C-alpha positions as CSV (number, residue, x, y, z in Angstrom):
1,M,-55.2,-24.8,-31.6
2,W,-52.5,-22.1,-31.3
3,A,-54.0,-21.2,-27.9
4,D,-53.5,-24.8,-26.7
5,V,-49.8,-24.8,-27.9
6,A,-49.2,-21.4,-26.3
7,T,-50.8,-22.6,-23.0
8,G,-48.6,-25.8,-23.1
9,F,-45.5,-23.7,-23.9
10,V,-46.2,-21.3,-21.0
11,G,-46.8,-24.3,-18.7
12,V,-43.5,-26.0,-19.7
13,L,-41.7,-22.6,-19.4
14,G,-43.2,-22.2,-15.9
15,V,-42.0,-25.6,-14.8
16,V,-38.5,-25.0,-16.1
17,L,-38.3,-21.6,-14.5
18,G,-39.6,-23.0,-11.2
19,V,-36.9,-25.7,-11.3
20,V,-34.2,-23.1,-12.0
21,V,-35.4,-20.7,-9.2
22,N,-35.7,-23.6,-6.8
23,E,-32.1,-24.8,-7.5
24,M,-30.8,-21.2,-7.1
25,L,-32.6,-20.9,-3.7
26,R,-31.4,-24.4,-2.6
27,R,-27.7,-23.5,-3.4
28,R,-28.1,-20.1,-1.7
29,N,-29.5,-21.7,1.5
30,R,-26.7,-24.3,1.5
31,I,-24.0,-21.6,1.2
32,E,-25.7,-19.7,4.0
33,S,-25.8,-22.7,6.3
34,Y,-22.1,-23.5,5.7
35,S,-20.9,-19.9,5.9
36,A,-21.6,-19.5,9.6
37,R,-19.6,-22.7,10.4
38,V,-16.8,-21.7,8.0
39,F,-16.6,-18.2,9.5
40,D,-16.4,-19.6,13.1
41,R,-13.7,-22.1,12.1
42,R,-11.8,-19.5,10.1
43,L,-12.0,-16.9,13.0
44,A,-10.6,-19.5,15.4
45,I,-7.7,-20.2,13.0
46,Y,-7.0,-16.5,12.5
47,E,-7.1,-16.0,16.3
48,E,-4.5,-18.7,16.7
49,L,-2.4,-17.2,13.8
50,S,-2.4,-13.8,15.6
51,A,-1.4,-15.4,18.9
52,K,1.5,-17.2,17.1
53,M,2.6,-13.9,15.6
54,V,2.6,-12.3,19.0
55,A,4.7,-15.2,20.5
56,A,7.1,-15.2,17.5
57,R,7.5,-11.4,17.7
58,S,8.6,-11.8,21.3
59,V,11.1,-14.4,20.4
60,A,12.4,-12.4,17.4
61,N,12.8,-9.3,19.6
62,D,14.8,-11.3,22.1
63,V,17.0,-12.7,19.3
64,M,17.5,-9.2,17.8
65,T,18.6,-7.6,21.1
66,N,19.9,-10.2,23.5
67,P,23.7,-10.6,23.5
68,I,23.8,-14.1,25.1
69,Y,23.1,-15.9,21.8
70,S,25.7,-16.9,19.3
71,G,25.0,-16.4,15.6
72,E,24.3,-20.1,15.3
73,E,21.9,-20.1,18.2
74,R,20.1,-17.1,16.8
75,H,19.7,-18.9,13.5
76,E,18.5,-22.0,15.2
77,I,15.9,-20.2,17.3
78,M,14.5,-18.2,14.4
79,S,14.4,-21.3,12.1
80,C,12.2,-23.0,14.7
81,V,9.9,-20.0,14.8
82,I,9.7,-19.8,11.0
83,L,9.2,-23.5,10.5
84,D,6.4,-23.5,13.2
85,M,4.7,-20.6,11.4
86,A,5.0,-22.3,8.0
87,G,3.7,-25.6,9.4
88,F,0.7,-23.8,10.9
89,A,0.1,-22.0,7.6
90,D,0.3,-25.3,5.6
91,K,-2.0,-27.2,8.1
92,N,-4.6,-24.4,7.8
93,A,-4.1,-23.5,4.1
94,L,-7.9,-24.2,3.5
95,F,-8.8,-21.2,5.7
96,I,-5.8,-18.8,5.6
97,D,-5.2,-16.7,2.6
98,S,-2.0,-17.9,0.8
99,D,-0.5,-14.5,0.4
100,L,-1.1,-13.7,4.1
101,S,0.5,-16.9,5.2
102,A,3.5,-16.3,3.1
103,H,3.9,-12.8,4.6
104,C,3.5,-14.2,8.1
105,V,6.3,-16.7,7.5
106,A,8.6,-14.2,5.7
107,A,8.1,-11.5,8.4
108,F,10.6,-13.3,10.7
109,M,13.2,-14.1,8.1
110,G,16.4,-12.1,8.7
111,A,15.6,-11.3,12.4
112,E,18.5,-13.5,13.4
113,D,20.9,-11.2,11.5
114,V,20.0,-7.9,13.1
115,F,22.1,-8.3,16.2
116,E,25.2,-8.9,14.2
117,M,24.8,-5.7,12.2
118,P,27.0,-2.8,13.2
119,I,25.3,-0.4,15.6
120,G,23.8,2.4,13.7
121,A,21.5,3.3,10.9
122,E,21.6,-0.1,9.2
123,R,20.6,-2.0,12.3
124,E,17.9,0.5,13.1
125,E,16.5,0.2,9.6
126,A,16.5,-3.6,9.8
127,K,14.6,-3.4,13.1
128,R,12.1,-0.9,11.6
129,A,11.6,-3.2,8.6
130,F,10.9,-6.1,10.9
131,W,8.4,-4.1,13.0
132,A,6.7,-2.9,9.9
133,M,6.3,-6.4,8.5
134,D,4.9,-7.5,11.9
135,A,2.4,-4.6,12.0
136,N,1.3,-5.3,8.4
137,A,0.8,-9.0,9.3
138,Q,-1.4,-8.1,12.3
139,R,-3.4,-5.6,10.2
140,M,-3.9,-8.1,7.4
141,I,-5.0,-10.8,9.9
142,R,-7.6,-8.4,11.3
143,E,-8.8,-7.5,7.8
144,D,-8.9,-10.9,6.3
145,S,-10.5,-12.5,9.3
146,G,-13.3,-10.0,9.2
147,V,-12.6,-8.6,12.7
148,A,-11.6,-5.2,11.4
149,E,-15.0,-4.8,9.6
150,I,-16.9,-6.1,12.6
151,S,-15.1,-3.6,14.9
152,K,-16.0,-0.8,12.6
153,L,-19.7,-1.9,12.7
154,F,-19.6,-2.1,16.5
155,K,-18.1,1.4,16.7
156,K,-21.0,2.7,14.4
157,I,-23.6,1.0,16.6
158,N,-22.1,1.8,20.0
159,K,-20.6,5.2,19.1
160,P,-18.1,5.0,21.9
161,T,-16.1,8.0,22.9
162,L,-12.6,6.6,23.2
163,S,-10.4,9.5,24.2
164,S,-7.6,10.1,26.6
165,P,-4.2,11.8,26.5
166,I,-2.6,8.4,25.5
167,I,-5.2,7.6,22.8
168,D,-5.0,11.1,21.4
169,R,-1.2,10.8,21.2
170,I,-1.4,7.4,19.6
171,R,-3.8,8.9,17.0
172,E,-1.3,11.8,16.3
173,L,1.5,9.3,15.8
174,R,-0.6,7.2,13.5
175,S,-1.6,10.2,11.5
176,A,2.0,11.4,11.2
177,S,3.2,7.9,10.3
178,S,0.6,7.5,7.5
179,K,1.5,10.9,6.1
180,R,5.2,9.8,5.9
181,A,4.3,6.5,4.2
């Protein structure tokens, strides 16, 4: 009699365990089937975000250095850039990290004030701060999109020898810059 109960118990336990394992595998397969589509969509959005950052950087540089604009025109131009970036971030909030989108929007705030600063250390520091914010945004876009990790993987696989006097100098400057930071 106890043998029949034990056999029944093992049978029920096997069915329950089978259902649980099946459900776990089904969920895992569903996640894997969506992940490729989500990654592709996300990569396209990050690619567009990076392109927007490059275009905005060009506009900001012009606003910070070109004497033809009045203070009001500078403010108007940068407001358009910032609102466009914020609109893009809001539209794609499902895919773009909220901290990164906030940084990308904030990176251009204050660029309109740089030209009006007195020539000297304060203006140069404001420009350096702007360029640092921009560089951080591009780095974070590469990291959060997965492109940085994929590039590392490709370098491990391909083992390219990327060396030239220019590349060597860039590496020296990066190394010196990271030691100062």
